[in-house]
C-alpha positions as CSV (number, residue, x, y, z in Angstrom):
1,X,56.5,35.2,28.4
2,X,55.8,38.7,29.6
3,X,56.6,40.0,26.1
4,X,54.1,37.6,24.5
5,X,51.5,38.5,27.1
6,X,52.1,42.2,26.5
7,X,51.7,41.7,22.8
8,X,48.5,39.7,23.3
9,X,47.1,42.3,25.6
10,X,47.9,45.0,23.0
11,X,46.0,43.0,20.3
12,X,43.0,42.7,22.6
13,X,42.9,46.4,23.4
14,X,43.2,47.2,19.7
15,X,40.2,45.0,18.9
16,X,38.2,46.6,21.7
17,X,39.1,50.1,20.3
18,X,37.9,49.1,16.8
19,X,34.6,47.7,18.2
20,X,34.0,50.9,20.1
21,X,34.5,53.0,17.0
22,X,32.3,50.7,14.9
23,X,29.6,50.4,17.5
24,X,27.2,53.1,16.1
25,X,27.5,51.6,12.6
26,X,27.0,48.1,13.8
27,X,23.9,49.1,15.8
28,X,22.4,50.5,12.6
29,X,22.7,47.0,10.9
30,X,20.4,45.3,13.3
31,X,16.8,44.3,12.8
32,X,15.3,47.8,12.9
33,X,15.7,49.0,9.3
34,X,13.6,52.2,9.8
35,X,15.5,55.4,8.7
36,X,17.0,57.3,11.5
37,X,15.3,60.7,11.8
38,X,16.9,64.0,12.8
39,X,16.0,65.4,16.2
40,X,13.1,67.7,15.5
41,X,13.8,71.2,16.8
42,X,10.7,72.7,15.4
43,X,7.1,71.6,15.0
44,X,4.8,72.1,12.0
45,X,2.5,75.0,12.0
46,X,-1.2,74.2,11.4
47,X,-2.2,74.5,7.8
48,X,-5.0,77.0,8.6
49,X,-2.4,79.6,9.5
50,X,-1.1,79.9,6.0
51,X,-2.8,81.9,3.3
52,X,-3.7,78.8,1.2
53,X,-4.3,76.0,3.8
54,X,-6.0,74.0,1.0
55,X,-2.6,73.2,-0.4
56,X,-1.2,71.7,2.8
57,X,-2.1,68.7,4.9
58,X,-1.4,68.3,8.6
59,X,-0.5,64.9,10.0
60,X,-3.6,65.0,12.3
61,X,-5.8,65.8,9.3
62,X,-4.4,63.0,7.3
63,X,-4.5,60.5,10.1
64,X,-8.3,60.8,10.1
65,X,-8.5,60.1,6.3
66,X,-6.0,57.2,5.6
67,X,-9.0,54.9,4.8
68,X,-11.0,57.6,2.9
69,X,-11.5,56.4,-0.7
70,X,-11.7,60.0,-1.9
71,X,-8.2,60.7,-0.5
72,X,-5.1,59.2,-2.3
73,X,-1.9,59.2,-0.4
74,X,1.3,59.1,-2.5
75,X,4.8,58.4,-1.3
76,X,7.5,59.7,-3.5
77,X,10.4,58.3,-1.5
78,X,12.8,55.8,-3.1
79,X,11.2,52.4,-3.3
80,X,13.5,50.8,-0.8
81,X,12.5,53.4,1.8
82,X,8.8,53.0,1.0
83,X,9.1,49.2,1.5
84,X,10.7,49.7,4.9
85,X,7.6,51.5,6.1
86,X,5.1,54.1,4.8
87,X,1.9,55.8,5.9
88,X,-1.0,53.3,5.8
89,X,-2.8,53.5,2.5
90,X,0.1,55.2,0.7
91,X,0.8,54.1,-2.9
92,X,4.3,54.4,-4.2
93,X,5.2,56.5,-7.2
94,X,8.8,57.1,-8.3
95,X,9.1,60.7,-9.4
96,X,11.5,59.9,-12.2
97,X,8.7,58.0,-14.0
98,X,7.2,61.5,-14.7
99,X,10.4,62.5,-16.5
100,X,10.5,62.5,-20.3
101,X,13.1,60.0,-21.4
102,X,13.4,61.1,-25.0
103,X,14.3,64.7,-24.3
104,X,17.8,66.3,-24.4
105,X,16.9,68.4,-21.3
106,X,16.9,66.3,-18.1
107,X,14.0,66.6,-15.7
108,X,11.2,67.8,-18.0
109,X,7.7,66.4,-17.6
110,X,6.8,63.3,-19.5
111,X,4.3,63.3,-22.4
112,X,0.5,63.1,-21.9
113,X,0.4,59.3,-22.4
114,X,3.2,58.8,-19.9
115,X,1.8,60.9,-17.2
116,X,-1.7,59.4,-17.6
117,X,-0.1,55.9,-17.2
118,X,1.7,56.9,-14.0
119,X,-1.3,58.6,-12.4
120,X,-3.6,55.8,-13.5
121,X,-1.4,53.1,-11.9
122,X,-1.7,55.1,-8.7
123,X,-5.5,54.9,-8.9
124,X,-5.9,58.7,-9.1
125,X,-9.1,60.3,-10.4
126,X,-9.7,64.1,-10.9
127,X,-12.2,64.1,-8.1
128,X,-9.7,62.9,-5.5
129,X,-7.7,64.8,-3.0
130,X,-4.1,63.7,-3.3
131,X,-1.7,64.1,-0.4
132,X,1.9,63.7,-1.3
133,X,5.1,63.3,0.7
134,X,8.7,62.0,0.4
135,X,11.8,61.7,2.5
136,X,13.7,64.4,0.6
137,X,12.3,67.5,2.1
138,X,9.2,67.5,0.1
139,X,10.7,68.6,-3.3
140,X,9.6,65.5,-5.3
141,X,6.2,65.4,-3.6
142,X,5.8,69.0,-4.7
143,X,6.8,68.1,-8.3
144,X,4.1,65.4,-8.2
145,X,1.6,68.0,-7.0
146,X,2.6,70.5,-9.6
147,X,2.0,67.8,-12.2
148,X,-1.5,67.3,-10.9
149,X,-2.1,71.0,-11.1
150,X,-0.8,71.3,-14.6
151,X,-2.7,68.3,-15.9
152,X,-5.9,68.8,-13.9
153,X,-6.0,65.2,-12.6
154,X,-6.5,65.9,-8.9
155,X,-6.5,68.4,-6.1
156,X,-3.1,68.2,-4.3
157,X,-1.9,68.8,-0.8
158,X,1.7,68.7,0.5
159,X,2.0,66.8,3.8
160,X,3.7,69.3,6.1
161,X,6.6,67.5,7.9
162,X,6.3,64.5,5.7
163,X,6.8,61.0,7.0
164,X,9.5,62.2,9.4
165,X,7.0,64.1,11.5
166,X,4.5,61.3,11.1
167,X,6.9,58.9,12.7
168,X,8.1,61.4,15.3
169,X,4.5,61.7,16.5
170,X,4.2,58.0,17.0
171,X,1.8,57.4,14.2
172,X,1.6,54.0,12.6
173,X,3.5,52.9,9.5
174,X,3.2,49.7,7.5
175,X,5.1,47.7,4.9
176,X,1.9,46.5,3.3
177,X,1.0,47.8,-0.1
178,X,-2.5,49.0,-0.5
179,X,-4.8,47.4,-3.0
180,X,-5.3,50.0,-5.7
181,X,-7.6,49.8,-8.6
182,X,-5.9,51.4,-11.6
183,X,-7.8,54.1,-13.4
184,X,-8.0,55.1,-17.0
185,X,-7.7,58.8,-17.3
186,X,-9.2,60.7,-20.2
187,X,-7.5,63.6,-21.9
188,X,-7.9,66.9,-20.1
189,X,-6.9,70.5,-21.0
190,X,-3.6,71.4,-19.3
191,X,-3.3,74.5,-17.1
192,X,-0.7,76.5,-19.0
193,X,-0.8,79.3,-16.4
194,X,1.5,77.3,-14.2
195,X,4.1,76.5,-16.9
196,X,6.7,78.7,-18.6
197,X,9.1,78.0,-21.4
198,X,12.5,79.2,-22.3
199,X,11.5,81.1,-25.4
200,X,9.0,83.3,-23.5
201,X,11.4,83.9,-20.7
202,X,14.2,84.9,-23.1
203,X,11.9,87.4,-24.7
204,X,11.0,89.0,-21.3
205,X,14.4,89.5,-19.8
206,X,14.6,93.0,-18.3
207,X,10.8,93.2,-17.9
208,X,10.4,94.6,-14.4
209,X,6.9,93.3,-14.1
210,X,8.2,89.7,-14.2
211,X,9.9,88.2,-11.1
212,X,12.4,85.4,-11.6
213,X,13.4,83.1,-8.7
214,X,16.4,80.9,-8.8
215,X,15.6,78.1,-6.3
216,X,18.9,76.3,-6.6
217,X,21.0,75.6,-3.5
218,X,24.5,77.0,-3.2
219,X,25.9,73.6,-4.3
220,X,23.5,73.3,-7.2
221,X,24.5,76.7,-8.4
222,X,28.0,75.4,-9.1
223,X,26.9,72.2,-10.8
224,X,28.1,71.8,-14.4
225,X,27.3,68.1,-15.1
226,X,30.9,67.5,-16.3
227,X,31.0,70.7,-18.4
228,X,27.5,70.3,-19.9
229,X,26.2,73.4,-18.0
230,X,27.5,76.9,-17.6
231,X,27.8,78.5,-14.2
232,X,25.8,81.6,-13.4
233,X,22.1,82.4,-13.3
234,X,19.4,83.9,-15.5
235,X,19.8,87.7,-15.6
236,X,17.5,89.4,-13.1
237,X,16.9,86.2,-11.1
238,X,16.6,86.4,-7.3
239,X,18.5,83.7,-5.5
240,X,16.2,82.0,-3.0
241,X,17.4,78.4,-2.4
242,X,14.4,76.1,-2.0
243,X,15.7,74.9,1.4
244,X,14.9,78.3,2.9
245,X,11.2,77.2,2.7
246,X,12.0,74.7,5.5
247,X,11.9,75.4,9.2
248,X,14.7,72.8,9.9
249,X,17.1,71.4,7.4
250,X,16.9,67.6,7.0
251,X,13.1,67.7,7.5
252,X,10.0,68.5,5.4
253,X,8.7,71.0,7.9
254,X,7.6,74.2,6.3
255,X,8.9,77.4,7.8
256,X,6.3,79.0,10.0
257,X,3.9,81.6,8.5
258,X,5.6,84.5,10.4
259,X,9.0,83.9,8.9
260,X,8.2,82.3,5.5
261,X,6.7,85.4,3.8
262,X,9.9,87.4,4.6
263,X,12.0,84.9,2.6
264,X,10.4,86.3,-0.6
265,X,9.3,89.8,0.5
266,X,13.0,90.7,1.2
267,X,13.7,89.8,-2.4
268,X,11.1,92.4,-3.5
269,X,8.8,89.7,-4.9
270,X,5.2,90.8,-4.8
271,X,2.1,88.7,-4.8
272,X,0.5,90.8,-7.6
273,X,3.3,90.2,-10.1
274,X,3.9,87.2,-12.4
275,X,6.8,85.1,-11.1
276,X,8.8,82.3,-12.8
277,X,10.6,79.8,-10.7
278,X,13.5,77.6,-11.9
279,X,15.9,75.2,-10.3
280,X,18.7,72.9,-11.5
281,X,15.9,71.0,-13.2
282,X,12.2,71.6,-13.4
283,X,11.6,68.9,-10.8
284,X,13.9,70.7,-8.4
285,X,11.9,74.0,-8.8
286,X,8.6,72.6,-7.8
287,X,8.9,73.0,-4.0
288,X,9.4,76.7,-4.4
289,X,6.5,76.9,-6.8
290,X,4.2,75.1,-4.3
291,X,5.3,77.0,-1.3
292,X,4.8,80.4,-3.1
293,X,1.3,79.2,-3.9
294,X,0.8,78.4,-0.3
295,X,1.8,81.9,0.6
296,X,-0.7,83.4,-1.8
297,X,1.4,84.0,-4.9
298,X,-1.3,83.1,-7.4
299,X,0.7,84.0,-10.6
300,X,3.7,81.9,-10.0
301,X,4.8,79.6,-12.9
302,X,7.4,76.9,-13.2
303,X,10.1,76.9,-15.9
304,X,10.2,73.2,-16.7
305,X,13.5,73.4,-18.6
306,X,15.1,75.3,-15.8
307,X,18.9,75.6,-15.6
308,X,19.3,72.1,-17.2
309,X,18.1,73.8,-20.4
310,X,19.1,77.4,-20.0
311,X,22.6,76.6,-18.7
312,X,23.2,74.1,-21.5
313,X,22.6,76.6,-24.3
314,X,25.5,78.3,-25.9
315,X,23.9,80.8,-28.2
316,X,21.3,83.5,-27.5
317,X,20.9,82.9,-23.8
318,X,22.7,85.4,-21.6
319,X,23.6,84.4,-18.0
320,X,24.8,86.5,-15.1
321,X,28.0,85.2,-13.7
322,X,28.1,84.4,-10.0
323,X,30.7,83.0,-7.8
324,X,30.0,79.3,-7.3
325,X,31.3,76.8,-4.7
326,X,33.9,74.2,-5.4
327,X,31.2,71.5,-5.4
328,X,31.7,68.1,-6.9
329,X,30.7,68.1,-10.6
330,X,28.6,65.2,-11.7
331,X,26.4,64.1,-14.6
332,X,22.6,64.4,-14.3
333,X,21.0,61.5,-12.4
334,X,20.2,58.4,-14.5
335,X,16.8,58.5,-15.9
336,X,14.4,55.9,-14.6
337,X,14.3,52.8,-16.9
338,X,10.5,52.8,-16.3
339,X,10.1,56.2,-18.0
340,X,7.3,56.3,-20.4
341,X,8.0,56.4,-24.1
342,X,7.3,59.5,-26.1
343,X,9.0,62.3,-27.8
344,X,7.8,65.6,-26.3
345,X,10.5,68.2,-26.8
346,X,10.2,71.7,-25.7
347,X,10.4,74.0,-28.8
348,X,13.0,76.5,-27.7
349,X,15.6,78.9,-29.2
350,X,17.8,78.0,-26.2
351,X,19.3,75.0,-28.0
352,X,22.9,75.5,-29.1
353,X,23.1,76.3,-32.8
C-alpha cells in the first residue's frame, strides 16, 4: 500500500510541477487578448524638441484629434492585432498591399493604380494629415508615410511610441472599425527627390559628396534568402541599424533629441549632403529615411530596391564583404495575396546577365 501511495503522490507532485511551469502561458490564454507590452524604461520626447516636429505626432496631440475629419489615423499592424484593439478612428492598412506583386525584387512600391487603390480605400485625401503607427517599432508605418511623401497624397506624421505608449498611458482602444468613405484619387506628380534607383547609385560609387546608409540590423546583414542574396554591403555604406533610432528596443519610442543626432553624426553624415538609405528591402529602409528627415536631413532619399535588388545581382554590382552572423536563412516573406496588379519593374543594370 505504501508503495502505491508513494507512486500516486509522485504523480500528483509531477502534475503540480507541470502546472507551475505552464502557469504563465495558461494565463495568456484567458479572456484578455490584448498584446503584452514591454515595461517602458523611457518616455517619448515631445515632438517640438526635434528639428522637424511636423513629421511626428505625440499621443496627447493625437488624443485630441481622433474624431477630426481632417486627420486620418492608419494602423499598419497585422490585421489580427488591429482587431484585438486599436486607436479609436484608426483604419487598417496592410503594408504588403503597397508591394508590387509582379516584380522580381521583393519589397518595392506598387504601381500607381495599386497605391491609389490602397490609399483610396483608407479614405485618404491630399489635404489630410495622416498619422501612422504599427506594433513593429514603426518601420512599416514609416514606409506608409514615405509612400505618401513620394506620391503627394497626404501630409504624414509618425506616432512617437506607437500604440504601445498609447496603451501604457491608459488611453482608450476599440475593436470597432471606423466608417470610412473611400476616396477616388487623381494622378499626381511623384516626388522623385525622395527616391533613388540602383543604376544611379552604381554610377556614383566613390562619390564623396554622397552618403550611403545601410539600415539593416546585424541579423538582416547576414540574410541570404536561401542563397538568393550575397552577403556584404554596398561599398562606402555606413552601417546604422534602424533600431538605433529607438530609445528602447521592443517599442516605437524614438531616441531622444540629445542622443539621436549622434547616431548619424558619428558616421560623418552631414545634413548638407545627399544621402541614400537602403535596408534589406525598401520597406525596411523607410524608418531610417523618416527619422533622418525628422532630424533635419532634407536631402535623404530611399533606395527602393535596397539589398533585395543589389544583393541579388551577380554582374556589375560590387559589394564590400563584411562578417555576418550565423542567422537563420529564409526566403523573403510571402507577398500579400491582396497586392494590386501591375507590372512596374525598376529599369536597372543590377540584374544578373
